[in-house]
N, CA, C and O of each residue as an XYZ file, in Angstrom:
728
protein
N     115.546    116.726    113.919
C     114.114    116.532    113.843
C     113.828    115.033    113.800
O     114.469    114.310    113.038
N     112.896    114.562    114.588
C     112.565    113.148    114.646
C     112.030    112.657    113.308
O     111.287    113.363    112.626
N     112.414    111.445    112.944
C     111.902    110.838    111.720
C     112.685    111.172    110.467
O     112.410    110.607    109.409
N     113.664    112.082    110.551
C     114.448    112.420    109.372
C     115.463    111.321    109.100
O     116.023    110.742    110.031
N     115.695    111.038    107.847
C     116.679    110.042    107.474
C     118.078    110.638    107.600
O     118.305    111.809    107.297
N     119.004    109.803    108.054
C     120.385    110.266    108.120
C     120.986    110.247    106.718
O     120.428    109.653    105.795
N     122.121    110.900    106.577
C     122.765    110.957    105.270
C     123.666    109.754    105.065
O     124.259    109.224    106.005
N     123.749    109.344    103.822
C     124.652    108.296    103.391
C     125.763    108.993    102.616
O     125.499    109.854    101.777
N     126.983    108.626    102.898
C     128.104    109.229    102.187
C     128.201    108.573    100.802
O     128.347    107.357    100.682
N     128.117    109.408     99.770
C     128.224    108.946     98.390
C     129.191    109.853     97.634
O     129.040    111.075     97.615
N     130.168    109.236     97.026
C     131.085    110.008     96.186
C     130.554    110.028     94.754
O     129.649    109.269     94.407
N     131.115    110.884     93.945
C     130.738    110.905     92.533
C     131.096    109.568     91.893
O     130.381    109.094     91.011
N     132.204    108.953     92.331
C     132.581    107.649     91.790
C     131.557    106.584     92.174
O     131.265    105.699     91.370
N     131.008    106.653     93.386
C     129.937    105.735     93.781
C     128.758    105.865     92.820
O     128.214    104.866     92.349
N     128.373    107.096     92.539
C     127.253    107.334     91.623
C     127.565    106.811     90.226
O     126.686    106.275     89.551
N     128.795    106.962     89.796
C     129.194    106.462     88.477
C     129.124    104.932     88.429
O     128.683    104.364     87.430
N     129.552    104.271     89.492
C     129.500    102.800     89.554
C     128.051    102.303     89.503
O     127.727    101.380     88.757
N     127.200    102.922     90.297
C     125.779    102.533     90.320
C     125.146    102.777     88.954
O     124.368    101.953     88.474
N     125.471    103.890     88.337
C     124.896    104.228     87.037
C     125.397    103.290     85.948
O     124.628    102.912     85.064
N     126.662    102.909     85.991
C     127.192    101.941     85.020
C     126.476    100.601     85.159
O     126.129     99.973     84.158
N     126.257    100.165     86.387
C     125.519     98.931     86.658
C     124.100     99.025     86.102
O     123.638     98.112     85.418
N     123.420    100.111     86.389
C     122.041    100.287     85.919
C     121.976    100.306     84.395
O     121.066     99.724     83.805
N     122.927    100.966     83.762
C     122.953    101.012     82.294
C     123.153     99.618     81.717
O     122.502     99.253     80.739
N     124.047     98.837     82.313
C     124.278     97.465     81.841
C     123.021     96.617     82.000
O     122.723     95.781     81.147
N     122.292     96.828     83.076
C     121.041     96.087     83.298
C     119.995     96.446     82.248
O     119.322     95.567     81.709
N     119.862     97.722     81.965
C     118.839     98.180     81.019
C     119.181     97.806     79.584
O     118.297     97.506     78.782
N     120.441     97.826     79.277
C     120.869     97.589     77.900
C     120.455     96.212     77.380
O     120.168     96.058     76.193
N     120.423     95.222     78.253
C     120.137     93.857     77.799
C     118.688     93.658     77.355
O     118.376     92.673     76.686
N     117.809     94.579     77.719
C     116.412     94.456     77.280
C     115.996     95.578     76.338
O     114.821     95.697     75.992
N     116.940     96.389     75.930
C     116.633     97.493     75.021
C     115.975     96.995     73.737
O     115.085     97.655     73.202
N     116.402     95.848     73.243
C     115.831     95.302     71.999
C     114.336     95.013     72.132
O     113.616     95.013     71.134
N     113.870     94.769     73.336
C     112.431     94.529     73.544
C     111.657     95.802     73.205
O     110.639     95.757     72.514
N     112.149     96.927     73.697
C     111.489     98.191     73.367
C     111.629     98.492     71.886
O     110.659     98.879     71.234
N     112.822     98.319     71.356
C     113.063     98.680     69.964
C     112.303     97.795     68.976
O     112.007     98.231     67.863
N     111.988     96.577     69.361
C     111.147     95.726     68.510
C     109.717     96.263     68.470
O     109.028     96.149     67.456
N     109.288     96.843     69.571
C     107.942     97.404     69.683
C     107.852     98.794     69.035
O     106.854     99.129     68.398
N     108.898     99.584     69.207
C     108.925    100.977     68.736
C     110.260    101.229     68.002
O     111.120    101.935     68.530
N     110.439    100.675     66.822
C     111.747    100.743     66.149
C     112.227    102.156     65.806
O     113.426    102.363     65.616
N     111.340    103.106     65.725
C     111.740    104.470     65.359
C     111.923    105.385     66.569
O     112.113    106.590     66.408
N     111.868    104.831     67.762
C     111.959    105.630     68.984
C     113.292    105.352     69.673
O     113.505    104.269     70.217
N     114.174    106.325     69.645
C     115.518    106.154     70.207
C     115.646    106.665     71.649
O     116.743    106.650     72.209
N     114.562    107.107     72.244
C     114.674    107.733     73.567
C     115.242    106.809     74.646
O     116.104    107.253     75.405
N     114.811    105.554     74.758
C     115.441    104.690     75.766
C     116.930    104.448     75.487
O     117.735    104.434     76.418
N     117.298    104.259     74.233
C     118.714    104.081     73.876
C     119.522    105.323     74.270
O     120.640    105.213     74.773
N     118.947    106.489     74.037
C     119.634    107.737     74.397
C     119.785    107.873     75.916
O     120.791    108.398     76.394
N     118.798    107.405     76.667
C     118.892    107.453     78.129
C     120.014    106.544     78.620
O     120.781    106.919     79.507
N     120.107    105.357     78.046
C     121.186    104.438     78.428
C     122.534    105.030     78.020
O     123.507    104.938     78.768
N     122.588    105.628     76.849
C     123.823    106.276     76.405
C     124.250    107.401     77.328
O     125.432    107.543     77.640
N     123.294    108.195     77.761
C     123.602    109.292     78.685
C     124.073    108.745     80.032
O     124.978    109.305     80.650
N     123.463    107.657     80.483
C     123.890    107.025     81.735
C     125.328    106.527     81.604
O     126.145    106.730     82.503
N     125.631    105.882     80.493
C     127.002    105.390     80.263
C     127.998    106.552     80.211
O     129.101    106.468     80.751
N     127.586    107.629     79.553
C     128.469    108.798     79.463
C     128.788    109.337     80.855
O     129.944    109.637     81.152
N     127.774    109.461     81.706
C     128.020    109.907     83.074
C     128.931    108.918     83.799
O     129.874    109.322     84.481
N     128.650    107.633     83.652
C     129.440    106.607     84.337
C     130.910    106.658     83.941
O     131.789    106.295     84.722
N     131.163    107.109     82.727
C     132.537    107.169     82.226
C     133.195    108.533     82.441
O     134.252    108.815     81.875
N     132.569    109.370     83.255
C     133.209    110.634     83.605
C     132.475    111.879     83.172
O     132.939    112.988     83.436
N     131.340    111.726     82.513
C     130.570    112.885     82.078
C     129.900    113.603     83.242
O     129.978    113.177     84.395
N     129.251    114.687     82.908
C     128.588    115.491     83.930
C     127.177    114.977     84.213
O     126.523    114.371     83.364
N     126.746    115.240     85.420
C     125.392    114.898     85.852
C     124.585    116.185     85.796
O     124.575    116.968     86.746
N     123.907    116.397     84.671
C     123.201    117.653     84.506
C     121.877    117.496     83.796
O     121.288    116.416     83.759
N     121.431    118.585     83.243
C     120.113    118.653     82.611
C     119.950    117.626     81.496
O     118.885    117.021     81.374
N     120.957    117.420     80.699
C     120.875    116.468     79.599
C     120.545    115.061     80.101
O     119.722    114.364     79.509
N     121.183    114.655     81.180
C     120.925    113.333     81.756
C     119.491    113.240     82.268
O     118.806    112.245     82.031
N     119.043    114.269     82.965
C     117.653    114.290     83.458
C     116.670    114.269     82.297
O     115.651    113.580     82.349
N     116.979    115.023     81.253
C     116.080    115.091     80.094
C     115.951    113.738     79.396
O     114.866    113.372     78.945
N     117.059    112.996     79.307
C     116.958    111.685     78.648
C     116.161    110.707     79.504
O     115.443    109.861     78.971
N     116.282    110.815     80.819
C     115.479    109.961     81.697
C     113.996    110.276     81.514
O     113.168    109.371     81.414
N     113.675    111.546     81.474
C     112.292    111.967     81.270
C     111.768    111.510     79.904
O     110.624    111.072     79.786
N     112.603    111.615     78.890
C     112.200    111.185     77.545
C     111.959    109.676     77.498
O     111.036    109.221     76.824
N     112.775    108.900     78.204
C     112.565    107.443     78.244
C     111.256    107.117     78.949
O     110.564    106.173     78.568
N     110.914    107.886     79.969
C     109.630    107.701     80.647
C     108.482    107.965     79.674
O     107.505    107.217     79.647
N     108.597    109.013     78.888
C     107.570    109.306     77.880
C     107.517    108.209     76.819
O     106.440    107.870     76.330
N     108.665    107.660     76.467
C     108.699    106.555     75.506
C     107.956    105.344     76.056
O     107.262    104.645     75.318
N     108.104    105.103     77.342
C     107.395    103.976     77.963
C     105.889    104.139     77.803
O     105.170    103.167     77.571
N     105.427    105.357     77.927
C     103.990    105.611     77.797
C     103.485    105.365     76.378
O     102.297    105.111     76.175
N     104.381    105.440     75.400
C     103.974    105.223     74.004
C     104.132    103.782     73.555
O     103.764    103.445     72.430
N     104.667    102.932     74.405
C     104.892    101.531     74.039
C     103.570    100.800     73.860
O     102.589    101.075     74.550
N     103.567     99.872     72.928
C     102.352     99.098     72.659
C     102.214     97.871     73.549
O     101.108     97.357     73.719
N     103.314     97.394     74.119
C     103.256     96.197     74.959
C     103.784     96.497     76.353
O     104.570     97.425     76.550
N     103.343     95.702     77.310
C     103.820     95.863     78.686
C     105.314     95.578     78.775
O     106.021     96.242     79.532
N     105.804     94.608     78.019
C     107.232     94.284     78.046
C     108.059     95.465     77.545
O     109.086     95.795     78.136
N     107.625     96.095     76.473
C     108.339     97.257     75.942
C     108.306     98.405     76.941
O     109.290     99.130     77.084
N     107.196     98.576     77.622
C     107.074     99.628     78.633
C     108.084     99.392     79.766
O     108.758    100.322     80.209
N     108.180     98.143     80.224
C     109.132     97.820     81.299
C     110.574     98.055     80.834
O     111.406     98.530     81.606
N     110.865     97.723     79.578
C     112.213     97.937     79.040
C     112.542     99.425     78.994
O     113.666     99.820     79.305
N     111.582    100.244     78.613
C     111.806    101.696     78.604
C     111.969    102.224     80.025
O     112.766    103.131     80.262
N     111.221    101.665     80.967
C     111.389    102.075     82.374
C     112.771    101.684     82.880
O     113.356    102.397     83.695
N     113.298    100.556     82.402
C     114.664    100.171     82.777
C     115.647    101.232     82.292
O     116.564    101.613     83.020
N     115.456    101.709     81.065
C     116.326    102.750     80.512
C     116.192    104.048     81.304
O     117.187    104.708     81.602
N     114.962    104.407     81.640
C     114.726    105.609     82.447
C     115.419    105.468     83.799
O     116.013    106.423     84.299
N     115.342    104.285     84.385
C     115.974    104.047     85.684
C     117.497    104.102     85.588
O     118.167    104.520     86.532
N     118.037    103.684     84.454
C     119.493    103.752     84.271
C     119.963    105.206     84.318
O     120.928    105.532     85.010
N     119.283    106.062     83.588
C     119.659    107.483     83.600
C     119.373    108.100     84.972
O     120.121    108.961     85.435
N     118.310    107.670     85.607
C     117.954    108.190     86.920
C     118.858    107.718     88.046
O     118.891    108.333     89.112
N     119.592    106.634     87.823
C     120.479    106.109     88.868
C     121.531    107.130     89.287
O     121.993    107.117     90.428
N     121.900    107.995     88.385
C     122.887    109.036     88.702
C     122.375    109.999     89.766
O     123.155    110.758     90.342
N     121.082    109.975     90.030
C     120.466    110.885     90.988
C     120.096    110.195     92.293
O     119.194    110.640     93.003
N     120.791    109.111     92.606
C     120.632    108.457     93.904
C     120.862    109.507     94.986
O     121.884    110.193     94.991
N     119.907    109.624     95.900
C     119.999    110.632     96.957
C     120.769    110.067     98.149
O     120.621    108.889     98.475
N     121.565    110.869     98.783
C     122.349    110.384     99.922
C     121.539    110.354    101.218
O     122.002    110.825    102.256
N     120.355    109.808    101.152
C     119.484    109.698    102.323
C     119.316    108.232    102.680
O     119.051    107.408    101.804
N     119.463    107.901    103.930
C     119.347    106.519    104.391
C     117.874    106.111    104.418
O     117.300    105.875    105.480
N     117.285    106.034    103.244
C     115.884    105.647    103.098
C     115.802    104.427    102.185
O     116.489    104.349    101.167
N     114.960    103.490    102.563
C     114.809    102.268    101.776
C     114.368    102.569    100.347
O     114.728    101.836     99.425
N     113.603    103.621    100.151
C     113.118    103.953     98.809
C     114.250    104.275     97.841
O     114.068    104.178     96.627
N     115.404    104.653     98.352
C     116.540    104.967     97.483
C     117.112    103.722     96.807
O     117.811    103.829     95.800
N     116.822    102.557     97.350
C     117.305    101.306     96.765
C     116.790    101.147     95.333
O     117.455    100.532     94.499
N     115.616    101.695     95.049
C     115.084    101.604     93.684
C     115.989    102.326     92.684
O     116.061    101.921     91.524
N     116.678    103.380     93.108
C     117.615    104.058     92.210
C     118.772    103.124     91.842
O     119.306    103.195     90.735
N     119.150    102.258     92.770
C     120.261    101.344     92.537
C     119.807    100.126     91.735
O     120.498     99.703     90.808
N     118.668     99.569     92.078
C     118.238     98.279     91.529
C     117.064     98.341     90.568
O     116.680     97.321     89.996
N     116.488     99.520     90.382
C     115.300     99.637     89.531
C     115.527     99.162     88.111
O     114.691     98.437     87.571
N     116.628     99.545     87.492
C     116.875     99.140     86.101
C     116.938     97.630     85.988
O     116.394     97.054     85.046
N     117.597     96.983     86.939
C     117.683     95.521     86.916
C     116.331     94.856     87.098
O     116.032     93.857     86.442
N     115.516     95.402     87.983
C     114.189     94.824     88.233
C     113.250     95.045     87.046
O     112.529     94.130     86.649
N     113.253     96.247     86.481
C     112.417     96.497     85.303
C     112.854     95.618     84.135
O     112.015     95.122     83.383
N     114.157     95.424     83.981
C     114.655     94.569     82.907
C     114.201     93.121     83.117
O     113.786     92.455     82.168
N     114.280     92.644     84.345
C     113.827     91.272     84.634
C     112.339     91.134     84.350
O     111.896     90.118     83.815
N     111.575     92.144     84.706
C     110.127     92.101     84.449
C     109.839     92.113     82.951
O     108.945     91.406     82.486
N     110.587     92.909     82.196
C     110.413     92.920     80.739
C     110.688     91.529     80.173
O     109.945     91.046     79.318
N     111.745     90.889     80.646
C     112.085     89.542     80.177
C     110.985     88.542     80.529
O     110.656     87.671     79.723
N     110.422     88.663     81.720
C     109.308     87.790     82.115
C     108.123     87.965     81.179
O     107.540     86.985     80.715
N     107.772     89.205     80.905
C     106.592     89.478     80.084
C     106.764     88.985     78.650
O     105.806     88.510     78.041
N     107.965     89.091     78.111
C     108.227     88.573     76.765
C     108.028     87.058     76.747
O     107.642     86.486     75.728
N     108.294     86.421     77.875
C     108.166     84.967     77.995
C     106.810     84.573     78.592
O     106.719     83.611     79.354
N     105.772     85.311     78.246
C     104.413     85.023     78.725
C     104.311     84.994     80.247
O     103.664     84.120     80.825
N     104.961     85.962     80.882
C     104.919     86.144     82.336
C     105.524     84.957     83.091
O     105.044     84.580     84.160
N     106.561     84.386     82.535
C     107.253     83.245     83.140
C     108.216     83.758     84.212
O     109.233     84.378     83.903
N     107.883     83.495     85.455
C     108.679     83.998     86.578
C     110.063     83.356     86.637
O     110.995     83.947     87.182
N     110.205     82.151     86.080
C     111.535     81.528     86.077
C     112.491     82.308     85.163
O     113.700     82.320     85.390
N     111.945     82.952     84.139
C     112.767     83.788     83.265
C     113.265     85.007     84.045
O     114.420     85.409     83.909
N     112.395     85.583     84.851
C     112.802     86.715     85.685
C     113.864     86.306     86.695
O     114.815     87.050     86.934
N     113.707     85.131     87.287
C     114.700     84.644     88.256
C     116.052     84.427     87.583
O     117.090     84.769     88.149
N     116.045     83.865     86.389
C     117.294     83.658     85.653
C     117.922     85.005     85.288
O     119.141     85.169     85.340
N     117.083     85.949     84.925
C     117.572     87.291     84.593
C     118.233     87.934     85.816
O     119.284     88.564     85.696
N     117.621     87.775     86.984
C     118.205     88.334     88.208
C     119.553     87.695     88.517
O     120.467     88.381     88.973
N     119.693     86.396     88.276
C     120.980     85.734     88.514
C     122.067     86.357     87.637
O     123.193     86.569     88.087
N     121.722     86.645     86.392
C     122.701     87.298     85.508
C     122.983     88.731     85.974
O     124.105     89.221     85.843
N     121.981     89.384     86.505
C     122.145     90.743     87.017
C     123.132     90.763     88.182
O     123.908     91.708     88.322
N     123.106     89.733     89.012
C     124.053     89.653     90.124
C     125.487     89.725     89.612
O     126.352     90.339     90.237
N     125.724     89.098     88.480
C     127.061     89.103     87.906
C     127.495     90.457     87.377
O     128.689     90.692     87.194
N     126.555     91.344     87.131
C     126.874     92.695     86.648
C     127.259     93.638     87.783
O     127.873     94.680     87.552
N     126.899     93.272     88.991
C     127.132     94.149     90.141
C     128.584     94.041     90.597
O     129.045     92.968     90.984
N     129.283     95.144     90.548
C     130.659     95.188     91.032
C     130.644     95.251     92.558
O     129.618     95.580     93.153
N     131.774     94.939     93.194
C     131.842     95.118     94.656
C     131.495     96.543     95.083
O     130.926     96.743     96.156
N     131.828     97.525     94.265
C     131.505     98.918     94.603
C     129.998     99.137     94.649
O     129.502     99.846     95.525
N     129.265     98.537     93.713
C     127.800     98.670     93.702
C     127.209     98.017     94.948
O     126.321     98.580     95.589
N     127.700     96.837     95.286
C     127.195     96.137     96.478
C     127.505     96.955     97.729
O     126.679     97.039     98.638
N     128.688     97.556     97.778
C     129.055     98.396     98.916
C     128.094     99.581     99.057
O     127.646     99.890    100.161
N     127.781    100.233     97.954
C     126.836    101.355     97.997
C     125.471    100.867     98.473
O     124.857    101.492     99.337
N     124.997     99.764     97.920
C     123.697     99.218     98.316
C     123.637     98.968     99.815
O     122.632     99.276    100.455
N     124.688     98.421    100.372
C     124.711     98.077    101.799
C     124.688     99.305    102.709
O     124.463     99.166    103.911
N     124.911    100.477    102.178
C     124.836    101.704    102.986
C     123.392    102.134    103.234
O     123.127    102.983    104.085
N     122.475    101.549    102.493
C     121.058    101.911    102.580
C     120.279    100.809    103.290
O     120.716     99.659    103.319
N     119.119    101.160    103.866
C     118.243    100.129    104.420
C     117.764     99.193    103.301
O     117.835     99.544    102.123
N     117.290     98.031    103.665
C     116.788     97.092    102.664
C     115.581     97.678    101.935
O     114.887     98.562    102.435
N     115.364     97.152    100.743
C     114.281     97.640     99.886
C     112.934     97.547    100.599
O     112.681     96.599    101.343
N     112.084     98.527    100.369
C     110.770     98.549    101.037
C     109.790     97.577    100.393
O     110.027     97.069     99.297
N     108.699     97.329    101.085
C     107.620     96.510    100.540
C     106.864     97.269     99.469
O     107.116     98.448     99.219
N     105.933     96.570     98.842
C     105.087     97.189     97.821
C     105.740     97.217     96.466
O     106.817     96.656     96.265
N     105.074     97.882     95.531
C     105.618     98.045     94.193
C     105.290     96.932     93.222
O     105.888     96.855     92.148
N     104.355     96.070     93.575
C     103.956     95.017     92.643
C     105.100     94.069     92.317
O     106.004     93.864     93.128
N     105.049     93.501     91.135
C     106.067     92.525     90.736
C     107.448     93.168     90.641
O     108.436     92.542     91.025
N     107.543     94.383     90.149
C     108.852     95.039     90.078
C     109.407     95.238     91.485
O     110.599     95.030     91.712
N     108.569     95.632     92.420
C     109.005     95.767     93.812
C     109.500     94.440     94.377
O     110.487     94.393     95.112
N     108.808     93.376     94.025
C     109.235     92.043     94.460
C     110.604     91.699     93.870
O     111.471     91.165     94.563
N     110.787     92.006     92.597
C     112.075     91.743     91.948
C     113.190     92.585     92.571
O     114.315     92.109     92.725
N     112.882     93.827     92.925
C     113.871     94.667     93.610
C     114.265     94.025     94.935
O     115.450     93.960     95.261
N     113.280     93.547     95.706
C     113.583     92.939     96.998
C     114.395     91.655     96.841
O     115.291     91.395     97.644
N     114.098     90.856     95.829
C     114.876     89.637     95.578
C     116.319     89.993     95.231
O     117.257     89.403     95.768
N     116.488     90.942     94.346
C     117.817     91.367     93.942
C     118.567     91.976     95.127
O     119.752     91.705     95.323
N     117.881     92.790     95.905
C     118.465     93.411     97.088
C     118.989     92.329     98.046
O     120.140     92.386     98.479
N     118.156     91.364     98.367
C     118.556     90.301     99.299
C     119.734     89.501     98.746
O     120.669     89.180     99.481
N     119.691     89.181     97.460
C     120.778     88.401     96.860
C     122.096     89.167     96.868
O     123.141     88.594     97.173
N     122.058     90.446     96.539
C     123.287     91.234     96.524
C     123.849     91.423     97.935
O     125.062     91.371     98.138
N     122.971     91.639     98.893
C     123.440     91.825    100.268
C     124.022     90.538    100.847
O     124.831     90.583    101.774
N     123.616     89.404    100.309
C     124.116     88.122    100.832
C     125.472     87.734    100.239
O     126.081     86.763    100.689
N     125.942     88.458     99.262
C     127.248     88.162     98.671
C     128.339     88.374     99.714
O     128.212     89.244    100.576
N     129.404     87.588     99.644
C     130.496     87.794    100.602
C     131.102     89.192    100.442
O     131.214     89.718     99.335
N     131.476     89.754    101.540
C     132.102     91.083    101.514
C     133.520     90.957    100.958
O     134.236     89.998    101.245
N     133.904     91.947    100.158
C     135.265     91.994     99.658
C     135.979     93.156    100.338
O     135.408     94.233    100.508
N     137.156     92.944    100.701
C     137.910     93.996    101.406
C     138.988     94.532    100.505
O     139.738     95.423    100.902
């Protein structure tokens, strides 16, 4: 059928690598959410579930439920920075559900946690974009060659999405420009 996206080959290990990367990205801004909502463990639980999957756990209802709970936690946050940090946690758990479709929108499953985390860091610093850029540079260091390989199987990140979309596109371009490892 015309217009259908082709499939991308993804192994369970690929999904585990992407999810481990996303969890590492989200974890660095978890304290932003917890400072805002100290009694709410939902984002921490989402990151924990993502790590568990990355280390060999199952991809099932529990993982989806923690992602959904982190999304609900974001809605209860008092600050925009805390909301972005909770979205990073939700994206970490959601990374395990990267779809094997050659669609640019799937890049958000790979890079969303990193972009939301960078945005949270910017907002804590009074919307200082240089803080987000520095955060993205550190995020590059978290990406394993396996994560970059998975990213390169997909089209480049799509336009739109506000500042988080912009951060995804910056991260996407930077990761794709890294030298290939064989």
